[in-house]
N, CA and C atoms as an extended XYZ file, in Angstrom:
423
Properties=species:S:1:pos:R:3:atomname:S:1:resname:S:1:resid:I:1 pbc="F F F"
N        -7.254       15.689      -43.391 N   UNK     1
C        -6.508       14.550      -42.895 CA  UNK     1
C        -5.519       14.974      -41.800 C   UNK     1
N        -4.909       16.167      -41.993 N   UNK     2
C        -3.967       16.659      -40.997 CA  UNK     2
C        -4.674       16.908      -39.673 C   UNK     2
N        -5.942       17.339      -39.732 N   UNK     3
C        -6.693       17.591      -38.499 CA  UNK     3
C        -6.912       16.307      -37.706 C   UNK     3
N        -7.195       15.217      -38.404 N   UNK     4
C        -7.409       13.932      -37.730 CA  UNK     4
C        -6.129       13.499      -37.021 C   UNK     4
N        -4.978       13.609      -37.712 N   UNK     5
C        -3.705       13.255      -37.093 CA  UNK     5
C        -3.402       14.152      -35.897 C   UNK     5
N        -3.696       15.420      -36.048 N   UNK     6
C        -3.452       16.362      -34.949 CA  UNK     6
C        -4.312       16.028      -33.732 C   UNK     6
N        -5.565       15.715      -33.960 N   UNK     7
C        -6.477       15.368      -32.871 CA  UNK     7
C        -6.021       14.077      -32.198 C   UNK     7
N        -5.677       13.073      -32.993 N   UNK     8
C        -5.205       11.798      -32.435 CA  UNK     8
C        -3.921       11.997      -31.631 C   UNK     8
N        -3.015       12.797      -32.153 N   UNK     9
C        -1.770       13.075      -31.458 CA  UNK     9
C        -2.022       13.803      -30.140 C   UNK     9
N        -2.936       14.760      -30.159 N   UNK    10
C        -3.283       15.494      -28.947 CA  UNK    10
C        -3.917       14.572      -27.909 C   UNK    10
N        -4.831       13.698      -28.325 N   UNK    11
C        -5.466       12.761      -27.396 CA  UNK    11
C        -4.446       11.797      -26.790 C   UNK    11
N        -3.545       11.297      -27.611 N   UNK    12
C        -2.498       10.407      -27.095 CA  UNK    12
C        -1.622       11.129      -26.083 C   UNK    12
N        -1.253       12.352      -26.387 N   UNK    13
C        -0.424       13.137      -25.477 CA  UNK    13
C        -1.129       13.367      -24.149 C   UNK    13
N        -2.402       13.756      -24.188 N   UNK    14
C        -3.158       13.997      -22.962 CA  UNK    14
C        -3.309       12.730      -22.137 C   UNK    14
N        -3.582       11.624      -22.797 N   UNK    15
C        -3.725       10.347      -22.096 CA  UNK    15
C        -2.425        9.952      -21.416 C   UNK    15
N        -1.313       10.054      -22.130 N   UNK    16
C        -0.027        9.659      -21.562 CA  UNK    16
C         0.405       10.582      -20.433 C   UNK    16
N         0.165       11.877      -20.551 N   UNK    17
C         0.587       12.779      -19.480 CA  UNK    17
C        -0.258       12.585      -18.231 C   UNK    17
N        -1.548       12.300      -18.372 N   UNK    18
C        -2.379       12.060      -17.191 CA  UNK    18
C        -1.963       10.782      -16.481 C   UNK    18
N        -1.697        9.724      -17.212 N   UNK    19
C        -1.276        8.463      -16.597 CA  UNK    19
C         0.107        8.592      -15.980 C   UNK    19
N         1.015        9.245      -16.691 N   UNK    20
C         2.386        9.315      -16.207 CA  UNK    20
C         2.503       10.179      -14.956 C   UNK    20
N         1.627       11.175      -14.779 N   UNK    21
C         1.677       11.979      -13.567 CA  UNK    21
C         1.495       11.094      -12.343 C   UNK    21
N         0.551       10.174      -12.415 N   UNK    22
C         0.329        9.277      -11.283 CA  UNK    22
C         1.491        8.308      -11.127 C   UNK    22
N         1.954        7.740      -12.238 N   UNK    23
C         3.023        6.756      -12.167 CA  UNK    23
C         4.327        7.365      -11.669 C   UNK    23
N         4.521        8.660      -11.893 N   UNK    24
C         5.749        9.313      -11.457 CA  UNK    24
C         5.673        9.825      -10.025 C   UNK    24
N         4.486        9.799       -9.426 N   UNK    25
C         4.343       10.244       -8.041 CA  UNK    25
C         5.114        9.310       -7.120 C   UNK    25
N         5.721        9.872       -6.101 N   UNK    26
C         6.426        9.060       -5.115 CA  UNK    26
C         5.422        8.218       -4.338 C   UNK    26
N         5.868        7.068       -3.875 N   UNK    27
C         4.997        6.178       -3.099 CA  UNK    27
C         4.444        6.903       -1.870 C   UNK    27
N         5.265        7.783       -1.267 N   UNK    28
C         4.820        8.533       -0.092 CA  UNK    28
C         3.586        9.378       -0.387 C   UNK    28
N         3.486        9.877       -1.590 N   UNK    29
C         2.330       10.696       -1.979 CA  UNK    29
C         1.147        9.831       -2.406 C   UNK    29
N         1.422        8.699       -3.025 N   UNK    30
C         0.363        7.828       -3.547 CA  UNK    30
C        -0.433        7.129       -2.450 C   UNK    30
N         0.222        6.868       -1.316 N   UNK    31
C        -0.443        6.112       -0.249 CA  UNK    31
C        -1.371        6.985        0.598 C   UNK    31
N        -1.186        8.289        0.559 N   UNK    32
C        -1.998        9.194        1.388 CA  UNK    32
C        -3.473        9.031        1.017 C   UNK    32
N        -4.307        8.812        2.041 N   UNK    33
C        -5.745        8.642        1.838 CA  UNK    33
C        -6.281        7.484        2.651 C   UNK    33
N        -7.504        7.091        2.330 N   UNK    34
C        -8.183        6.015        3.053 CA  UNK    34
C        -8.084        4.718        2.261 C   UNK    34
N        -7.634        3.666        2.923 N   UNK    35
C        -7.460        2.343        2.320 CA  UNK    35
C        -8.070        1.296        3.250 C   UNK    35
N        -8.539        0.210        2.667 N   UNK    36
C        -9.034       -0.911        3.467 CA  UNK    36
C        -8.366       -2.196        2.981 C   UNK    36
N        -8.137       -3.088        3.911 N   UNK    37
C        -7.591       -4.396        3.536 CA  UNK    37
C        -8.744       -5.228        2.991 C   UNK    37
N        -8.590       -5.715        1.779 N   UNK    38
C        -9.648       -6.514        1.157 CA  UNK    38
C        -9.331       -8.002        1.137 C   UNK    38
N        -8.042       -8.345        1.265 N   UNK    39
C        -7.683       -9.755        1.159 CA  UNK    39
C        -6.261       -9.958        1.670 C   UNK    39
N        -6.019      -11.111        2.280 N   UNK    40
C        -4.673      -11.529        2.657 CA  UNK    40
C        -4.517      -12.962        2.168 C   UNK    40
N        -3.527      -13.179        1.307 N   UNK    41
C        -3.267      -14.513        0.759 CA  UNK    41
C        -1.947      -15.040        1.294 C   UNK    41
N        -1.898      -16.343        1.509 N   UNK    42
C        -0.697      -17.020        1.991 CA  UNK    42
C        -0.146      -17.880        0.862 C   UNK    42
N         1.164      -17.808        0.672 N   UNK    43
C         1.833      -18.608       -0.349 CA  UNK    43
C         2.975      -19.379        0.301 C   UNK    43
N         3.452      -20.375       -0.377 N   UNK    44
C         4.572      -21.194        0.065 CA  UNK    44
C         4.158      -22.147        1.184 C   UNK    44
N         5.105      -22.565        2.004 N   UNK    45
C         4.864      -23.600        3.005 CA  UNK    45
C         4.483      -23.023        4.361 C   UNK    45
N         3.542      -23.665        5.019 N   UNK    46
C         3.201      -23.341        6.401 CA  UNK    46
C         2.678      -21.941        6.602 C   UNK    46
N         2.768      -21.499        7.838 N   UNK    47
C         2.308      -20.163        8.173 CA  UNK    47
C         0.817      -20.118        8.444 C   UNK    47
N         0.393      -19.097        9.173 N   UNK    48
C        -0.998      -18.956        9.535 CA  UNK    48
C        -1.363      -17.478        9.480 C   UNK    48
N        -2.328      -17.128        8.659 N   UNK    49
C        -2.757      -15.740        8.503 CA  UNK    49
C        -3.268      -15.183        9.825 C   UNK    49
N        -3.828      -16.043       10.671 N   UNK    50
C        -4.361      -15.585       11.960 CA  UNK    50
C        -3.279      -14.993       12.874 C   UNK    50
N        -2.017      -15.299       12.610 N   UNK    51
C        -0.925      -14.761       13.423 CA  UNK    51
C        -0.503      -13.358       12.988 C   UNK    51
N        -1.028      -12.867       11.873 N   UNK    52
C        -0.680      -11.523       11.409 CA  UNK    52
C        -1.488      -10.478       12.173 C   UNK    52
N        -0.873       -9.366       12.539 N   UNK    53
C        -1.597       -8.347       13.313 CA  UNK    53
C        -2.590       -7.529       12.488 C   UNK    53
N        -2.369       -7.427       11.177 N   UNK    54
C        -3.216       -6.592       10.330 CA  UNK    54
C        -3.786       -7.423        9.184 C   UNK    54
N        -5.014       -7.905        9.354 N   UNK    55
C        -5.633       -8.729        8.314 CA  UNK    55
C        -6.964       -8.157        7.832 C   UNK    55
N        -7.410       -7.068        8.437 N   UNK    56
C        -8.671       -6.444        8.035 CA  UNK    56
C        -8.643       -4.996        8.496 C   UNK    56
N        -9.685       -4.261        8.194 N   UNK    57
C        -9.810       -2.907        8.713 CA  UNK    57
C        -9.554       -1.820        7.702 C   UNK    57
N        -9.657       -0.585        8.200 N   UNK    58
C        -9.537        0.610        7.367 CA  UNK    58
C        -8.404        1.482        7.904 C   UNK    58
N        -7.560        1.956        6.993 N   UNK    59
C        -6.434        2.816        7.318 CA  UNK    59
C        -6.648        4.193        6.714 C   UNK    59
N        -6.320        5.227        7.471 N   UNK    60
C        -6.198        6.580        6.946 CA  UNK    60
C        -4.729        6.947        7.065 C   UNK    60
N        -4.032        6.993        5.911 N   UNK    61
C        -2.633        7.374        5.869 CA  UNK    61
C        -2.562        8.876        5.609 C   UNK    61
N        -1.848        9.608        6.457 N   UNK    62
C        -1.725       11.059        6.324 CA  UNK    62
C        -0.341       11.423        5.795 C   UNK    62
N        -0.259       12.567        5.157 N   UNK    63
C         0.980       13.013        4.519 CA  UNK    63
C         2.126       13.250        5.466 C   UNK    63
N         1.856       13.432        6.750 N   UNK    64
C         2.919       13.659        7.726 CA  UNK    64
C         3.476       12.357        8.311 C   UNK    64
N         3.022       11.208        7.791 N   UNK    65
C         3.513        9.913        8.278 CA  UNK    65
C         2.701        9.328        9.413 C   UNK    65
N         1.620        9.994        9.798 N   UNK    66
C         0.759        9.445       10.840 CA  UNK    66
C        -0.371        8.647       10.197 C   UNK    66
N        -1.063        7.858       11.013 N   UNK    67
C        -2.175        7.070       10.492 CA  UNK    67
C        -3.209        6.834       11.574 C   UNK    67
N        -4.411        6.557       11.130 N   UNK    68
C        -5.482        6.038       11.979 CA  UNK    68
C        -5.888        4.705       11.385 C   UNK    68
N        -6.116        3.732       12.248 N   UNK    69
C        -6.511        2.389       11.815 CA  UNK    69
C        -7.704        1.962       12.651 C   UNK    69
N        -8.731        1.437       12.000 N   UNK    70
C        -9.903        0.886       12.688 CA  UNK    70
C       -10.068       -0.544       12.204 C   UNK    70
N       -10.015       -1.512       13.142 N   UNK    71
C       -10.138       -2.914       12.738 CA  UNK    71
C       -11.612       -3.299       12.554 C   UNK    71
N       -11.854       -4.548       12.190 N   UNK    72
C       -13.224       -5.004       11.911 CA  UNK    72
C       -14.112       -5.003       13.155 C   UNK    72
N       -13.517       -4.999       14.362 N   UNK    73
C       -14.289       -4.929       15.608 CA  UNK    73
C       -14.544       -3.478       16.022 C   UNK    73
N       -14.209       -2.539       15.128 N   UNK    74
C       -14.420       -1.108       15.330 CA  UNK    74
C       -13.547       -0.538       16.462 C   UNK    74
N       -12.372       -1.132       16.672 N   UNK    75
C       -11.408       -0.650       17.651 CA  UNK    75
C       -10.423        0.270       16.928 C   UNK    75
N       -10.195        1.458       17.477 N   UNK    76
C        -9.345        2.470       16.835 CA  UNK    76
C        -7.916        2.439       17.358 C   UNK    76
N        -6.997        2.659       16.438 N   UNK    77
C        -5.574        2.728       16.737 CA  UNK    77
C        -5.004        3.970       16.058 C   UNK    77
N        -3.993        4.567       16.660 N   UNK    78
C        -3.261        5.667       16.040 CA  UNK    78
C        -1.796        5.291       15.970 C   UNK    78
N        -1.139        5.772       14.921 N   UNK    79
C         0.267        5.425       14.804 CA  UNK    79
C         0.957        6.127       13.665 C   UNK    79
N         1.970        5.439       13.118 N   UNK    80
C         2.817        5.991       12.066 CA  UNK    80
C         3.029        4.986       10.958 C   UNK    80
N         3.380        5.511        9.801 N   UNK    81
C         3.756        4.681        8.664 CA  UNK    81
C         5.003        5.277        8.033 C   UNK    81
N         5.744        4.435        7.319 N   UNK    82
C         6.933        4.902        6.616 CA  UNK    82
C         7.192        3.977        5.438 C   UNK    82
N         7.595        4.566        4.340 N   UNK    83
C         7.971        3.789        3.159 CA  UNK    83
C         9.477        3.909        2.986 C   UNK    83
N        10.137        2.758        2.886 N   UNK    84
C        11.583        2.702        2.741 CA  UNK    84
C        11.896        2.198        1.338 C   UNK    84
N        12.675        2.975        0.615 N   UNK    85
C        13.076        2.605       -0.743 CA  UNK    85
C        14.477        2.003       -0.675 C   UNK    85
N        14.626        0.800       -1.234 N   UNK    86
C        15.936        0.154       -1.223 CA  UNK    86
C        16.174       -0.528       -2.562 C   UNK    86
N        17.440       -0.821       -2.842 N   UNK    87
C        17.813       -1.495       -4.079 CA  UNK    87
C        18.294       -2.899       -3.748 C   UNK    87
N        17.653       -3.893       -4.379 N   UNK    88
C        18.031       -5.290       -4.200 CA  UNK    88
C        18.243       -5.883       -5.585 C   UNK    88
N        19.465       -6.377       -5.849 N   UNK    89
C        19.808       -6.966       -7.144 CA  UNK    89
C        19.438       -6.027       -8.298 C   UNK    89
N        19.835       -4.768       -8.195 N   UNK    90
C        19.590       -3.741       -9.223 CA  UNK    90
C        18.115       -3.453       -9.461 C   UNK    90
N        17.291       -3.783       -8.500 N   UNK    91
C        15.857       -3.522       -8.611 CA  UNK    91
C        15.415       -2.694       -7.407 C   UNK    91
N        14.607       -1.651       -7.662 N   UNK    92
C        14.116       -0.806       -6.578 CA  UNK    92
C        12.912       -1.475       -5.923 C   UNK    92
N        12.960       -1.588       -4.588 N   UNK    93
C        11.903       -2.219       -3.807 CA  UNK    93
C        11.461       -1.221       -2.741 C   UNK    93
N        10.147       -1.118       -2.549 N   UNK    94
C         9.589       -0.232       -1.532 CA  UNK    94
C         9.038       -1.069       -0.388 C   UNK    94
N         9.549       -0.854        0.815 N   UNK    95
C         9.041       -1.516        2.007 CA  UNK    95
C         8.122       -0.560        2.755 C   UNK    95
N         7.136       -1.106        3.443 N   UNK    96
C         6.169       -0.303        4.195 CA  UNK    96
C         6.167       -0.756        5.650 C   UNK    96
N         6.358        0.187        6.564 N   UNK    97
C         6.293       -0.085        7.993 CA  UNK    97
C         5.053        0.590        8.560 C   UNK    97
N         4.265       -0.175        9.313 N   UNK    98
C         3.075        0.356        9.976 CA  UNK    98
C         3.168        0.025       11.464 C   UNK    98
N         2.977        1.037       12.303 N   UNK    99
C         2.915        0.848       13.745 CA  UNK    99
C         1.706        1.607       14.260 C   UNK    99
N         0.840        0.945       15.040 N   UNK   100
C        -0.381        1.577       15.546 CA  UNK   100
C        -0.640        1.121       16.980 C   UNK   100
N        -1.166        2.037       17.798 N   UNK   101
C        -1.421        1.762       19.207 CA  UNK   101
C        -2.844        2.165       19.555 C   UNK   101
N        -3.525        1.293       20.310 N   UNK   102
C        -4.814        1.654       20.905 CA  UNK   102
C        -4.480        2.232       22.268 C   UNK   102
N        -4.690        3.539       22.437 N   UNK   103
C        -4.260        4.206       23.671 CA  UNK   103
C        -5.187        3.930       24.856 C   UNK   103
N        -6.313        3.270       24.625 N   UNK   104
C        -7.183        2.878       25.733 CA  UNK   104
C        -6.661        1.601       26.383 C   UNK   104
N        -6.349        0.599       25.557 N   UNK   105
C        -5.876       -0.694       26.075 CA  UNK   105
C        -4.356       -0.831       26.025 C   UNK   105
N        -3.689        0.111       25.367 N   UNK   106
C        -2.237        0.090       25.148 CA  UNK   106
C        -1.799       -1.098       24.290 C   UNK   106
N        -2.706       -1.642       23.510 N   UNK   107
C        -2.362       -2.709       22.560 CA  UNK   107
C        -1.619       -2.085       21.388 C   UNK   107
N        -0.495       -2.668       21.020 N   UNK   108
C         0.316       -2.166       19.911 CA  UNK   108
C         0.331       -3.185       18.776 C   UNK   108
N         0.175       -2.691       17.564 N   UNK   109
C         0.242       -3.517       16.366 CA  UNK   109
C         1.321       -2.952       15.459 C   UNK   109
N         2.115       -3.824       14.864 N   UNK   110
C         3.092       -3.343       13.895 CA  UNK   110
C         3.320       -4.412       12.839 C   UNK   110
N         3.653       -3.932       11.663 N   UNK   111
C         3.929       -4.851       10.559 CA  UNK   111
C         4.943       -4.199        9.638 C   UNK   111
N         5.840       -5.025        9.121 N   UNK   112
C         6.780       -4.574        8.091 CA  UNK   112
C         6.486       -5.367        6.832 C   UNK   112
N         6.136       -4.655        5.778 N   UNK   113
C         5.903       -5.270        4.476 CA  UNK   113
C         7.188       -5.124        3.675 C   UNK   113
N         7.763       -6.253        3.257 N   UNK   114
C         9.045       -6.266        2.559 CA  UNK   114
C         8.982       -5.603        1.191 C   UNK   114
N         7.815       -5.649        0.566 N   UNK   115
C         7.673       -5.126       -0.789 CA  UNK   115
C         6.243       -4.660       -0.988 C   UNK   115
N         6.069       -3.498       -1.589 N   UNK   116
C         4.729       -3.023       -1.922 CA  UNK   116
C         4.736       -2.503       -3.353 C   UNK   116
N         3.630       -2.742       -4.040 N   UNK   117
C         3.498       -2.310       -5.432 CA  UNK   117
C         2.101       -1.780       -5.671 C   UNK   117
N         2.023       -0.634       -6.315 N   UNK   118
C         0.731       -0.081       -6.692 CA  UNK   118
C         0.267       -0.746       -7.973 C   UNK   118
N        -0.937       -1.322       -7.922 N   UNK   119
C        -1.547       -1.957       -9.082 CA  UNK   119
C        -2.269       -0.892       -9.900 C   UNK   119
N        -2.901        0.054       -9.208 N   UNK   120
C        -3.596        1.185       -9.831 CA  UNK   120
C        -3.680        2.303       -8.805 C   UNK   120
N        -4.372        3.384       -9.135 N   UNK   121
C        -4.517        4.481       -8.181 CA  UNK   121
C        -5.323        4.055       -6.968 C   UNK   121
N        -6.129        3.014       -7.094 N   UNK   122
C        -7.015        2.579       -6.024 CA  UNK   122
C        -6.680        1.210       -5.456 C   UNK   122
N        -5.490        0.691       -5.744 N   UNK   123
C        -5.165       -0.673       -5.312 CA  UNK   123
C        -3.648       -0.829       -5.199 C   UNK   123
N        -3.194       -1.312       -4.038 N   UNK   124
C        -1.800       -1.719       -3.931 CA  UNK   124
C        -1.722       -3.010       -3.135 C   UNK   124
N        -0.640       -3.753       -3.385 N   UNK   125
C        -0.391       -5.001       -2.676 CA  UNK   125
C         0.913       -4.873       -1.905 C   UNK   125
N         0.913       -5.429       -0.702 N   UNK   126
C         2.100       -5.408        0.148 CA  UNK   126
C         2.429       -6.837        0.551 C   UNK   126
N         3.700       -7.177        0.477 N   UNK   127
C         4.138       -8.563        0.690 CA  UNK   127
C         4.990       -8.677        1.945 C   UNK   127
N         4.691       -9.706        2.742 N   UNK   128
C         5.498      -10.060        3.906 CA  UNK   128
C         6.205      -11.370        3.566 C   UNK   128
N         7.518      -11.378        3.714 N   UNK   129
C         8.288      -12.603        3.490 CA  UNK   129
C         8.898      -12.985        4.827 C   UNK   129
N         8.489      -14.145        5.336 N   UNK   130
C         8.947      -14.602        6.644 CA  UNK   130
C         9.350      -16.069        6.532 C   UNK   130
N        10.654      -16.303        6.383 N   UNK   131
C        11.140      -17.674        6.235 CA  UNK   131
C        10.555      -18.321        4.993 C   UNK   131
N         9.836      -19.428        5.189 N   UNK   132
C         9.212      -20.118        4.068 CA  UNK   132
C         7.814      -19.589        3.769 C   UNK   132
N         7.368      -18.609        4.529 N   UNK   133
C         6.010      -18.076        4.370 CA  UNK   133
C         6.047      -16.755        3.614 C   UNK   133
N         5.077      -16.572        2.734 N   UNK   134
C         4.880      -15.298        2.048 CA  UNK   134
C         3.405      -14.954        2.147 C   UNK   134
N         3.122      -13.746        2.591 N   UNK   135
C         1.748      -13.256        2.714 CA  UNK   135
C         1.609      -12.018        1.844 C   UNK   135
N         0.530      -11.948        1.084 N   UNK   136
C         0.273      -10.782        0.247 CA  UNK   136
C        -1.040      -10.151        0.689 C   UNK   136
N        -0.967       -8.889        1.114 N   UNK   137
C        -2.119       -8.146        1.576 CA  UNK   137
C        -2.551       -7.166        0.491 C   UNK   137
N        -3.834       -7.188        0.148 N   UNK   138
C        -4.380       -6.245       -0.841 CA  UNK   138
C        -5.069       -5.103       -0.132 C   UNK   138
N        -4.708       -3.897       -0.514 N   UNK   139
C        -5.324       -2.673        0.004 CA  UNK   139
C        -6.069       -1.996       -1.138 C   UNK   139
N        -7.277       -1.519       -0.874 N   UNK   140
C        -8.057       -0.786       -1.889 CA  UNK   140
C        -8.649        0.463       -1.277 C   UNK   140
N        -8.832        1.464       -2.132 N   UNK   141
C        -9.492        2.713       -1.699 CA  UNK   141
C       -10.977        2.480       -1.595 C   UNK   141
């Protein structure tokens, strides 16, 4: 009977330590990799998703704060990203800034996400709050 308890305790410990390692990682480390925008939802009054600069495409976020972005028309952009941690009403909020430039056409795209949350290791959502408009962008690996 003691062996069963020991095995169960060991399995619980291993499960919790594996999950907590990811949950304890800083957002700067969690975002590194390849992500694609899978969905952009609009909430509240008014607003138009077509006015957002980043509604589709694939991002490669690098650990040094640089990024590559390719939109759905297969146009490439290079730029930077940054995650800003702030406290609002005793709650920690992570903002995400993305800036990318196509050096052939000199077209620049930038977006500030007021809040981002990791749903899992392969999914995070970033929120834009603009007046009465709220947009939620889903990113997946």
